[in-house]
Structures are given as structure tokens and as C-alpha cells.
Steps between C-alpha positions, in 0.01 A plus 500: 500500500204289377155658476237319710221741423291221339508296819537118470627214712836672570332783684347262751679375817401284786439687830453419865305625795524440871230316685453561867330194668376501857243292679239711672411456867790288624771770532744338265756709309463578132694317240624651173513329165584618153257388233571513130260696271478525125608857466746750659457876525455669164713819439645682204825396338622850586449442867695171490780662300534805735488286811776273367717797405462639852577164662820460299627857525391747763536803273331338208194730486683832528394732220851638476726209407326186615475186291130563441598777268639246251153379423183662374262360762210688340489252210160327474661160568560609862124539552443123450341332803693194622492294821793529743604132484443459122760414240440851361595655828819295513583620144446867600724453808773351284482802269521731800815324614653537152422873513677542838798297387533711188479818704772389743732365223482812283473776754764718665468719812609852432453841655228702328597870504187611310227431753438702815767408763412306810408719794543383863175522682391491867553183709291352774672516840409308824562758779566219750792370285620823335871590469609857412765587238650828392588459134212272387228641281256402771557597864423156640471136394356202671499121455871484431654156578834501688708478182307775328521726806882470511526599140243781532712649770815455306348664193381792719853560612626537142313837473364378169123544426335156524171332549359169609326334211176332621409174333186498273475882507847634423736503206510160332698335225332233284696169471509294189412180686203267478381510860247654728770725644616660172507850653791620708483764776849590638516595867659843465548775241801730525564809285864535380561797276309399177450136598266318735643197681243232583618299798357168618606335827468123517569222746717210394205270431361741236824592331517245218144545388526880521830530318393304198204716404558834657851598430539622144592808303200699395541614137462865409451682169862592463527698827699396807309269732272695739376201702768286659412175685695372808433206721643470853518160678607407847848345545778448247416315179641459156361415155641181356565466122203264489275787619441350847555695813760374748491618862849582630433647843228644727650842576412828323306527179541434123401761254386350167491655160494393138822575314565403132225239505620335821403510869760682710510496880724727715531449878449784743574475875187693608192673374677834464762354264225300318295817432815679369564213259139489390491868428811492278350522148829579322 
């Protein structure tokens, strides 16, 4: 990245401001106009860099494993003051994009057995919408959509210990994808002997998008996989050799997994059979 500490023309960018115009005393409505000004807001190159990282990759600023860790952002060149619409700012943004692309291209997702394990915490429950369960880690859950509720009850009948996994506060898996949704929260966690099965239930309209980024084998450091991902969609579908999803019928469910580098879907007539397939980790 170039150093703009000495200032210069490249650190200056045209700005704009909004003018609110209204005639007084006649009751007319205000009009709004953008007017160009000579300068835009002045910030540090570090601020531009970090903001662009975060825009491109939602987990970019994590201290443990985010793309920001590839760069020493304490270097003096990041203290340079540049204007937001300047050529310098555009250059810094392009460098940030290169950093994110390098991170995605050269990273692998694997299970870290050295850090403290994830611990399931309390969940918020709306008493007016609460449903009780017997084998779940929490006594009640609320806010379940109809599909999630069917599978929550099916999981409860397996006598396995399970938990609903709340979005934005539960167990998450980072995705190597340049988007604002590069963090994945599966719907349910189920404990099977020495493995945890993460199950996500999806409607047909979300299947293709979800299957591309969220079904993969999580690498481990030589040990058997402890986190297993499963996706369950409504109806009967199949994965074509091209990678596209073909809908075959509307009845039952399809349980999706990732086998030998390919997407595999198995049809189940009901949620009980679908859960049984999903929990098969052999």
C-alpha cells in the first residue's frame, strides 16, 4: 500500500452536502438539493482500510482468524489523513479487497481443538410463544417457524440431547465467502456420541444458495470429524452433475450432506425419517 503521509493532490476528493431550501411564510414544502464542495470528510487510511475489510467480509475484524490479522495496521502509513472520495482512499480500498481475496483463497476452515470449547449459553424466550421440550438443553424455545417446530419436536423424540442455536448469539461457523453474510448459524445442534451434528432446515427457495456455501467437511487435525453439517429441505430434490438442484416432488424432505467432494441428497418421507438420516454420522 502506498504511503500518503506527506499529503498531496491524491489525498483530496470532492465532497457534497445537502441543501434544504424553503420559502418562509407561504407554507411551501422544503426542497432538497445536493451541492458539490471542494473536500470530503478527512479520516485516517486505517479507518478506510478497516471499513472496507468489514464491508467485504463480515468477520474481517476478528482478532482470532480474520483477514485484518494479515496486515500490520499499526504501521505509520495507516495514520495518514486522506479524504473519503480521494484517489488515495480508492487505492486503500483496492488493497483491502486484495487482502480479503488472499485470505479467502489461502484459508481453510478446520476445527481448533486447542482453544476452549464452545459452551451453550442461555436463550431468550417469549412466554407467549414458548414451546416446551423434554430433551433439549433449554426447557422452552420460542419464535420457531412451522418447519423449525416440526423438526424440533422430531429431535426431541429421538431422546438425543439437542439445542436450538439462536442466530447472532449461538454457535457459528465462518464461511470463506466475500459477502456480508459470511457467518453461518445452523438451526439446531445435536450431540451424537463424540460428534455434534449441526442441522439447518431450509425452504426450497433458499436451498441452492445455502447448499453452495454451507455444506462442507470441516477439517480436523488428524482426529475424526466432531462437527458434522446437515441441511434438510422440503420436498424431494436431487443434485445434478452440474451442481444445480433439481426438484423431483413436493412430498417429504431431502437430507443433504457433502460426500467425497460432492453434494448428496437422500429423500425421507417425513421429519422422523429425515432426522434419523441427518443423525447418521457413520
